[in-house]
C-alpha positions in Angstrom: 77.3 -47.4 -26.2 73.8 -46.1 -27.0 71.1 -46.8 -24.5 68.1 -48.5 -26.1 64.5 -48.5 -24.9 61.7 -51.0 -24.5 58.9 -50.9 -27.1 56.0 -50.1 -24.8 53.2 -49.7 -27.4 51.6 -53.0 -28.5 50.7 -51.5 -31.9 54.4 -50.8 -32.5 55.3 -54.3 -31.5 52.8 -55.7 -33.9 54.0 -53.4 -36.7 57.6 -54.6 -36.0 56.4 -58.2 -36.3 54.6 -57.6 -39.6 57.5 -55.7 -41.0 60.1 -58.3 -40.1 57.9 -61.2 -41.3 57.7 -59.5 -44.7 61.5 -59.1 -44.7 62.5 -62.6 -43.5 61.0 -65.4 -41.5 64.3 -65.7 -39.6 64.4 -62.0 -38.7 60.7 -62.2 -37.5 61.5 -65.2 -35.4 64.5 -63.5 -33.9 62.3 -60.6 -32.8 59.4 -62.8 -31.6 61.7 -65.1 -29.6 63.5 -62.0 -28.1 60.4 -60.3 -26.9 58.8 -63.5 -25.5 61.8 -64.8 -23.6 64.0 -61.9 -22.5 67.1 -63.7 -23.6 70.3 -61.7 -24.4 71.2 -61.4 -28.0 74.2 -63.7 -27.4 71.9 -66.3 -25.9 69.5 -66.0 -28.8 72.2 -66.3 -31.4 73.7 -69.3 -29.8 70.5 -71.4 -30.1 70.8 -74.4 -32.3 67.7 -76.1 -33.8 68.5 -79.3 -31.9 68.3 -77.3 -28.6 64.6 -76.7 -29.2 63.5 -80.1 -30.5 61.6 -82.6 -28.4 60.1 -85.6 -30.1 58.1 -84.4 -33.1 57.7 -80.9 -31.7 59.3 -78.0 -29.8 60.1 -78.3 -26.1 58.3 -76.2 -23.5 61.5 -74.9 -22.0 64.8 -73.9 -23.7 67.7 -74.8 -21.5 70.6 -72.4 -21.4 73.7 -74.5 -20.5 76.6 -72.7 -19.0 80.1 -74.2 -18.3 79.0 -75.0 -14.7 75.9 -77.2 -14.5 74.6 -75.2 -11.5 74.4 -72.2 -13.8 71.9 -74.0 -16.1 68.6 -72.1 -16.5 65.4 -72.8 -18.3 63.3 -70.3 -20.3 59.7 -70.9 -21.1 58.6 -71.0 -24.7 54.9 -70.0 -25.1 52.6 -71.6 -27.7 52.9 -68.7 -30.2 56.7 -69.0 -30.1 56.7 -72.8 -30.3 54.3 -72.6 -33.3 56.5 -70.1 -35.1 59.7 -72.1 -34.4 58.1 -75.2 -35.7 57.0 -73.4 -38.9 60.4 -71.9 -39.4 62.3 -75.1 -38.8 60.1 -77.0 -41.2 60.6 -74.5 -44.0 64.3 -73.4 -43.5 65.9 -76.7 -44.6 68.7 -76.4 -42.0 70.3 -79.4 -40.3 69.3 -80.0 -36.7 72.7 -79.0 -35.4 72.6 -75.7 -37.3 72.1 -72.4 -35.6 68.5 -71.3 -35.5 69.5 -67.8 -36.7 72.0 -68.8 -39.3 73.7 -66.3 -41.5 72.6 -66.3 -45.1 76.3 -66.2 -46.2 77.8 -69.0 -44.0 77.0 -71.8 -41.6 77.7 -69.4 -38.6 75.0 -67.6 -36.7 74.2 -64.0 -37.3 76.7 -61.6 -35.7 75.5 -59.3 -32.9 76.0 -56.4 -35.3 73.9 -58.0 -38.0 71.1 -58.7 -35.5 71.3 -55.1 -34.3 71.0 -53.8 -37.9 68.0 -55.9 -38.5 66.1 -54.7 -35.4 67.3 -51.1 -35.6 66.6 -50.7 -39.3 63.1 -52.1 -38.9 62.3 -49.7 -36.1 63.6 -46.8 -38.1 61.7 -47.8 -41.2 58.5 -47.8 -39.1 59.3 -44.6 -37.3 59.3 -46.2 -33.9 62.5 -44.5 -32.9 66.2 -44.5 -33.1 66.7 -45.9 -29.6 65.7 -49.4 -30.6 68.3 -52.2 -30.8 68.7 -55.9 -29.8 68.5 -55.1 -26.1 65.2 -53.5 -26.7 63.7 -57.0 -27.2 64.8 -58.0 -23.7 63.5 -54.7 -22.2 60.2 -55.1 -24.1 59.8 -58.6 -22.6 60.4 -57.3 -19.1 58.3 -54.2 -19.4 55.2 -56.1 -20.6 55.8 -59.0 -18.2 55.8 -56.4 -15.4 52.7 -54.6 -16.7 50.9 -58.0 -16.8 51.6 -58.7 -13.1 54.9 -60.5 -13.0 56.6 -59.6 -9.8 59.6 -57.2 -10.2 61.6 -59.7 -8.0 61.2 -62.4 -10.6 62.2 -60.1 -13.4 65.2 -58.9 -11.3 66.3 -62.6 -11.0 65.7 -63.2 -14.7 67.9 -60.3 -15.7 70.5 -61.0 -13.0 70.1 -57.5 -11.5 71.3 -56.9 -7.9 68.5 -54.5 -7.0 64.8 -53.9 -7.9 65.7 -50.3 -8.7 68.2 -51.5 -11.3 65.4 -53.6 -12.9 63.0 -50.7 -12.8 65.6 -48.4 -14.5 66.5 -51.1 -17.0 62.8 -51.5 -18.0 62.2 -47.7 -18.2 59.6 -47.8 -15.4 59.4 -44.6 -13.4 57.8 -44.2 -9.9 54.4 -43.2 -11.4 54.3 -46.5 -13.4 55.1 -48.8 -10.5 52.0 -50.9 -10.0 50.5 -52.0 -6.7 49.9 -55.7 -6.9 46.3 -56.9 -6.3 46.6 -60.0 -4.2 43.1 -61.3 -3.9 42.7 -64.9 -2.7 38.9 -64.5 -2.4 38.4 -67.4 -0.1 
């Protein structure tokens, strides 16, 4: 299996978003949701439209339900993501119990291979690199969350890693990039 990398450059992320939006609203939303939540590709593909609906809008947290209720976890959906989901859902004409990322050929969700091709081909077309795949979305989320001050311990928990070193390696953060937190209560 080929190791993929995070997209660390914000200009490249924005290029990917523009490129995918021109290709397909569905593909754009897949990328946007992936880089803003850090969900695995399997978790993303399993989302049904009804999982995200709350009243007339989109819920603040997407709940991932496992077989065991204690395994249930919630993932925050920011305003940009909620706005794009609402736009997509209002224009795609799918039933509420449909998959959010439904295949164009059937009622099933995209396959992991199809999702990989979408992300990888967009990156290649833009010259971003050949080491970009679906797991790059997850790594991109973690890398940028860390760079914006999210504690590595929280990301370690989010990614279900056993050590901080595993999380640093997963995100492609070397010793020189490890940030020293500025804890300033300024009382």
